[in-house]
C-alpha positions in Angstrom: 5.8 -67.0 -35.4 4.3 -65.7 -38.6 0.6 -65.8 -39.1 -0.9 -65.5 -42.6 -4.2 -66.9 -41.6 -5.8 -67.8 -38.3 -7.7 -71.0 -37.8 -10.4 -71.9 -35.2 -11.8 -75.4 -35.6 -15.3 -75.5 -37.1 -15.5 -71.7 -37.7 -15.0 -69.7 -40.9 -13.8 -66.2 -40.4 -14.6 -63.1 -42.5 -11.2 -62.3 -43.9 -10.1 -58.7 -44.6 -6.8 -57.7 -46.1 -5.0 -58.2 -42.8 -7.6 -59.2 -40.2 -9.7 -62.3 -39.6 -13.0 -61.8 -37.8 -14.8 -64.6 -36.0 -18.5 -64.2 -35.0 -19.5 -65.2 -31.5 -22.9 -63.6 -31.6 -22.9 -60.5 -29.4 -19.1 -60.5 -29.4 -16.5 -60.8 -32.1 -12.9 -62.0 -32.2 -10.6 -59.8 -34.2 -7.3 -61.6 -35.1 -4.7 -59.3 -36.7 -2.5 -61.5 -38.9 0.9 -60.6 -40.3 -0.5 -60.2 -43.8 0.4 -56.9 -45.5 -1.4 -55.1 -48.3 -0.2 -52.4 -50.7 -1.9 -50.9 -53.7 -5.1 -52.9 -53.0 -3.3 -56.2 -53.1 -2.4 -58.6 -50.3 1.2 -59.5 -50.7 2.6 -63.0 -50.6 5.0 -62.3 -47.7 4.1 -61.9 -44.1 5.7 -59.2 -41.9 6.9 -60.7 -38.6 5.1 -59.4 -35.5 3.0 -56.9 -37.5 -0.3 -58.3 -36.2 0.9 -58.0 -32.7 1.9 -54.4 -33.2 -1.5 -53.5 -34.7 -3.4 -55.2 -31.8 -1.3 -53.9 -29.0 -1.1 -50.3 -30.3 -4.9 -50.2 -30.8 -5.4 -51.4 -27.2 -2.9 -48.7 -26.0 -5.0 -46.0 -27.7 -8.3 -47.4 -26.4 -6.9 -47.1 -22.9 -5.3 -43.7 -23.4 -8.1 -41.9 -25.3 -10.8 -42.8 -22.8 -13.6 -42.6 -25.4 -16.5 -45.1 -25.8 -15.2 -48.0 -27.8 -15.8 -51.7 -28.6 -12.7 -53.3 -27.0 -13.5 -55.8 -24.2 -10.4 -58.0 -23.7 -7.1 -59.2 -25.2 -7.8 -62.7 -23.9 -9.4 -64.9 -26.6 -10.3 -67.4 -23.9 -13.0 -65.0 -22.8 -15.0 -66.5 -25.7 -16.4 -70.0 -26.0 -13.6 -71.3 -28.3 -14.1 -74.7 -29.7 -12.0 -77.6 -28.5 -8.7 -77.9 -30.3 -8.2 -74.2 -30.8 -4.6 -73.2 -30.8 -4.9 -70.5 -28.2 -1.2 -69.7 -28.1 -1.3 -68.6 -31.8 -4.0 -66.1 -31.0 -2.4 -64.5 -28.0 -1.0 -61.0 -28.5 -2.9 -60.5 -31.7 -6.5 -60.9 -30.6 -9.2 -58.5 -29.5 -12.5 -59.5 -28.1 -14.9 -56.7 -29.0 -18.6 -55.8 -28.8 -20.6 -56.2 -31.9 -21.9 -53.0 -33.3 -23.9 -51.7 -36.3 -20.9 -50.5 -38.3 -21.3 -47.0 -39.9 -20.3 -47.4 -43.5 -17.9 -44.4 -43.6 -14.1 -44.3 -43.3 -13.5 -41.2 -41.1 -10.2 -39.7 -42.1 -8.5 -36.8 -40.3 -5.7 -35.0 -42.1 -3.3 -32.6 -40.5 -0.7 -32.6 -43.3 -0.9 -32.7 -47.0 0.1 -36.1 -48.3 -1.0 -39.1 -50.3 -4.3 -38.8 -52.3 -4.8 -35.4 -50.6 -1.6 -34.0 -52.1 -2.5 -35.3 -55.5 -5.9 -33.7 -55.5 -4.5 -30.4 -54.1 -2.0 -30.2 -57.0 -4.9 -30.5 -59.5 -7.6 -28.3 -57.8 -6.3 -26.7 -54.7 -8.7 -28.8 -52.6 -8.8 -32.0 -50.6 -12.0 -33.9 -50.8 -13.5 -30.7 -52.1 -12.3 -28.6 -49.2 -10.5 -25.5 -50.4 -7.0 -25.0 -49.0 -4.6 -22.0 -49.1 -2.5 -21.6 -52.2 1.2 -22.4 -52.1 1.2 -25.5 -49.9 3.9 -28.1 -50.6 3.8 -31.9 -50.2 3.9 -32.7 -46.5 2.9 -29.1 -45.5 1.1 -28.8 -42.2 -2.5 -27.7 -42.8 -3.8 -24.5 -41.0 -6.2 -26.8 -39.2 -6.9 -30.5 -39.3 -9.7 -31.4 -41.8 -12.2 -34.2 -41.9 -12.2 -36.1 -45.2 -14.5 -39.1 -45.2 -14.5 -42.0 -47.6 -16.8 -44.8 -48.5 -15.8 -48.2 -47.1 -14.8 -50.8 -49.7 -14.8 -54.5 -48.9 -12.3 -54.9 -51.8 -10.3 -52.4 -53.7 -9.8 -48.8 -52.7 -11.9 -46.6 -50.5 -13.3 -43.6 -52.4 -13.0 -40.1 -51.0 -16.3 -38.3 -50.7 -17.4 -34.8 -49.6 -19.0 -34.1 -46.2 -22.2 -33.2 -48.0 -22.2 -36.6 -49.7 -21.6 -38.2 -46.3 -24.6 -36.4 -44.9 -26.7 -37.7 -47.8 -25.6 -41.3 -47.0 -26.0 -41.4 -43.2 -27.9 -38.2 -42.2 -26.7 -34.7 -41.3 -26.7 -35.2 -37.5 -24.7 -38.4 -37.6 -22.2 -36.9 -40.2 -21.6 -33.9 -37.9 -21.1 -36.2 -34.9 -18.6 -38.3 -36.8 -16.7 -35.2 -37.9 -16.5 -33.9 -34.4 -15.4 -37.2 -32.9 -12.8 -37.8 -35.6 -11.1 -34.5 -35.3 -11.2 -34.6 -31.5 -9.7 -38.1 -31.2 -7.1 -37.2 -33.9 -6.0 -34.1 -32.1 -5.7 -36.0 -28.8 -3.6 -38.6 -30.5 -1.4 -36.0 -32.1 -0.7 -34.4 -28.8 0.5 -37.6 -27.3 2.5 -38.6 -30.4 4.2 -35.1 -30.6 5.5 -35.6 -27.0 7.1 -38.9 -28.3 8.7 -37.2 -31.4 6.1 -38.5 -33.9 3.9 -36.6 -36.3 0.6 -38.3 -37.1 0.1 -36.8 -40.6 -3.3 -38.4 -41.1 -5.3 -41.3 -39.8 -8.6 -43.1 -40.3 -11.1 -44.2 -37.8 -14.2 -46.4 -37.9 -17.3 -46.1 -35.8 -20.3 -48.2 -34.9 -23.5 -47.8 -33.1 -24.2 -49.8 -30.0 -27.3 -49.3 -27.8 -27.9 -46.0 -29.6 -24.4 -44.7 -28.9 -21.7 -44.0 -31.5 -18.5 -45.8 -30.4 -15.0 -46.2 -31.8 -14.3 -49.5 -33.4 -11.7 -51.5 -35.4 -8.0 -50.5 -35.1 -6.9 -47.1 -33.9 -3.9 -45.0 -35.0 -1.7 -47.9 -36.1 1.0 -47.9 -38.8 -1.6 -49.5 -41.1 -4.3 -46.8 -40.6 -2.0 -43.8 -40.2 1.0 -42.0 -41.5 3.6 -41.7 -38.7 6.5 -39.4 -39.4 9.6 -38.8 -37.3 9.2 -35.2 -36.2 12.9 -34.4 -36.2 13.1 -35.3 -39.9 10.0 -33.6 -41.1 10.6 -31.2 -44.0 7.8 -29.9 -46.3 8.4 -30.1 -50.0 9.0 -33.9 -50.2 7.8 -37.3 -49.1 8.7 -38.2 -45.5 10.4 -41.0 -43.7 7.7 -43.1 -42.1 6.9 -45.7 -39.5 4.8 -47.9 -41.7 5.0 -49.9 -44.9 6.7 -47.3 -47.0 9.7 -49.6 -47.5 7.2 -52.0 -49.1 5.6 -49.4 -51.3 8.9 -48.0 -52.5 10.3 -51.5 -53.3 7.1 -52.4 -55.3 7.2 -49.2 -57.2 10.9 -49.8 -58.2 10.4 -53.5 -58.9 8.8 -53.2 -62.3 5.5 -54.7 -61.0 2.6 -53.5 -63.2 0.1 -53.2 -60.2 -2.4 -55.2 -62.3 -1.2 -58.7 -61.7 -0.3 -60.8 -58.6 2.4 -58.9 -56.7 5.9 -60.3 -56.3 7.6 -61.8 -53.3 9.3 -59.1 -51.1 13.0 -59.5 -50.5 14.0 -60.5 -46.9 15.6 -57.2 -46.1 12.5 -55.3 -47.0 10.4 -57.6 -44.8 12.8 -57.2 -41.9 13.1 -53.5 -42.2 9.3 -53.1 -42.4 8.9 -55.2 -39.3 11.5 -53.2 -37.4 9.7 -49.9 -38.3 6.4 -51.2 -37.0 8.0 -52.3 -33.8 9.8 -49.0 -33.4 6.5 -47.1 -33.8 5.0 -49.1 -30.9 8.1 -48.5 -28.7 8.2 -44.8 -29.4 4.5 -44.2 -28.9 4.1 -46.3 -25.8 7.5 -45.9 -24.2 7.5 -49.7 -23.6 9.7 -52.5 -24.9 8.0 -54.8 -27.4 
């Protein structure tokens, strides 16, 4: 079943690009829809099973990483749902989570040179102001993973910022704590993924504060928040095959769309291939059938 929007009678969610969030006071209900975004637009098509992959993979990482986090349950009926709620439509794509004070910083870890980092490196030899060795190629592995924070944007694109700017916004101590947590969690995730034949080129985390403690929130190392590359196909000097929405990006770039107007409908084969890649990422990382 495709889900573009969730619906709980009498409740209005806060809608992000792909997720609907319902407020139950001290707890929240995250519903991952099958919406997909690219180039800061939500596309008119849905990707079958995508929301389930995002939800289940986040739960997998919460269990594996064993770090303080906000996840409580995958059962939406743990909440006082209004009468008439279609619970079946929520199952498999819902997370009941603790409410936190969200820290307004996207915490990005990069182990490879790609995306906006590659573009900046070509111009200045840096990524988010961090100097890198000369002579690196697109998709090169970095000498060590780096922390490259960004500001969180409700709409539009997040903006990369320096660590110093992060410290100005949230304080030196908290910025240092986020850097340490981000790189530690990323490296643990990379170790697990490497054993499954997947490179996590980069990923982004979000953190919140609950009872004075910094905890991991939102989604964790999914194909929406990360670049997953097949390790056996990795070759520096070019873009890589990926377990995410690269099919969608590539088709949009070749479609003639101007990226300043409502995006076009995706062809069925692009939708199905994208869905298959998301599911394959789940299966390879968890070792479980979907």
